[in-house]
C-alpha positions in Angstrom: -0.7 90.0 27.6 0.4 88.2 23.8 3.3 89.0 23.6 4.7 88.1 26.9 3.4 84.5 25.8 5.4 84.7 22.9 9.0 86.0 24.0 8.4 82.8 27.1 7.5 80.4 23.8 11.1 80.2 22.7 12.4 79.9 25.9 10.1 76.9 27.3 10.7 75.4 23.4 14.3 76.0 23.9 14.1 74.3 28.2 12.3 71.4 26.5 14.6 70.6 23.0 17.8 70.5 25.8 15.9 68.5 28.2 15.5 65.5 25.6 18.9 66.3 23.9 20.6 65.7 27.6 17.8 63.0 27.7 19.1 60.8 24.3 23.1 61.6 25.7 23.2 58.3 27.3 23.4 58.7 30.4 22.9 55.9 33.1 21.6 56.0 36.7 24.5 55.5 38.5 23.0 52.8 41.3 21.8 49.5 39.6 19.5 47.0 41.0 20.6 44.4 43.0 19.3 40.7 43.9 18.7 42.0 47.7 17.1 45.0 46.6 14.8 43.2 45.7 14.6 40.1 47.8 11.2 39.3 50.1 13.6 38.2 52.5 17.5 37.9 52.6 18.8 35.2 54.9 22.3 34.6 55.6 23.7 31.2 57.3 20.5 29.3 55.6 20.0 25.8 57.5 16.9 24.0 55.4 15.3 20.3 55.1 13.5 19.1 52.6 10.8 16.7 54.0 8.7 13.8 51.9 5.8 12.5 53.3 8.1 13.1 57.0 11.5 11.7 55.1 14.0 14.0 54.9 15.4 14.0 51.9 17.5 17.4 51.3 19.7 19.5 53.9 20.0 22.6 51.5 22.4 25.0 53.3 23.9 28.5 51.9 25.9 31.4 52.8 23.8 34.1 51.7 19.9 33.0 50.1 17.3 35.6 48.5 13.4 34.6 48.6 10.7 35.9 46.0 7.7 35.7 46.8 6.2 36.2 43.5 8.3 33.7 41.5 8.6 31.2 44.8 11.8 30.5 45.0 15.3 31.3 46.1 18.7 32.5 45.0 21.6 30.7 46.6 25.5 31.8 47.8 27.6 29.4 48.6 25.5 26.7 48.4 25.8 23.1 50.1 22.7 20.2 50.1 23.3 17.0 52.0 21.1 14.2 49.8 19.1 11.1 51.9 18.1 8.2 50.4 14.5 7.0 50.8 16.0 5.3 54.4 16.4 8.6 55.3 20.5 8.2 55.6 23.3 10.4 53.7 23.9 9.4 50.2 25.2 12.4 48.4 26.6 15.9 48.5 26.8 19.1 46.1 28.5 22.2 46.2 28.5 25.0 43.6 28.6 29.1 44.3 25.6 30.2 43.8 21.5 28.1 42.9 18.6 28.8 42.4 16.4 26.7 44.9 12.2 26.3 43.5 9.8 25.6 46.4 7.2 25.0 44.8 8.8 21.9 42.5 11.2 21.6 44.3 14.0 21.8 41.5 17.0 23.3 42.0 19.6 24.5 39.4 23.8 24.9 40.8 26.0 27.3 38.7 29.8 27.6 39.2 31.9 24.8 40.1 29.1 22.3 40.9 30.6 19.3 42.5 28.3 16.1 43.5 30.5 13.5 46.1 28.6 10.1 47.1 29.5 8.4 49.7 30.6 5.4 48.0 32.9 8.1 46.5 31.6 8.4 43.2 32.7 12.4 41.9 31.3 14.7 39.6 32.3 18.0 38.3 30.4 20.9 36.0 29.6 24.0 35.5 25.6 23.7 35.7 23.2 21.4 37.3 20.0 20.5 37.0 17.6 19.0 39.6 13.9 17.6 38.5 11.9 16.9 41.7 8.7 16.4 39.1 11.5 13.4 36.4 13.6 12.9 40.1 16.5 13.0 37.4 19.2 15.2 37.7 21.4 17.1 34.2 23.3 19.3 32.8 24.3 20.7 29.2 27.9 21.5 29.4 30.9 19.6 29.9 31.4 17.2 32.5 33.2 15.2 34.5 32.8 11.5 36.4 34.8 9.1 38.4 34.2 6.2 40.8 36.6 3.7 41.5 36.4 2.1 38.2 35.1 4.4 35.4 36.1 7.7 34.0 33.3 9.7 32.4 33.6 13.2 30.4 31.1 14.9 28.3 29.4 17.6 26.4 26.1 16.8 29.0 23.7 14.2 30.7 21.5 12.6 31.9 21.1 10.6 35.4 19.5 9.6 38.4 19.7 11.0 41.7 22.5 8.4 42.6 24.0 9.0 39.7 23.4 4.9 38.2 22.1 5.4 35.2 24.2 8.0 32.8 23.2 8.7 29.7 25.6 11.3 28.7 25.9 13.3 26.3 29.4 12.3 23.5 31.4 10.2 25.9 34.9 9.6 26.7 36.6 7.7 29.1 36.6 4.2 30.7 33.7 2.1 32.3 35.6 -1.3 33.7 38.2 -2.3 31.3 35.7 -1.4 28.6 37.5 2.1 26.6 34.8 5.0 25.2 36.4 6.0 21.7 37.2 9.3 21.9 35.3 11.2 19.5 
């Protein structure tokens, strides 16, 4: 009985060594986990109204929305958000390729070809835009272009009110009325 155990011990050791080498050779799983695989809910052609005290503040539309309960967030693809003023009238529209909506805080992050157009003709383009409901601010830490009938502003980031009436820009360049901002 003892001889048999000794004979099998080298075979078992060789199998374990081969398994250890196989695990270290950089073999990767053949599949990756996609957002749709981990979402609690997936909605197509989503249309959602955000209200504050019974007044509609925004309509969030997305081609696809992936909802995650643990983080109380939704990853959105093909996004259009229509904002409404305090009287409930449309004030601006945002479009972007993708975004994240945090339903507990009301914050939203837009990413990829973000474009905002107000009803009075002002336009903003950037690659990333963050809306904070608590601070009632819109900000970006990336390059942007802002145009209105009498303004053309370019910069490396900004903070603004949602109506883009008070814009504080990083490294601003362009024209505001007849005032020309220096190139830096």
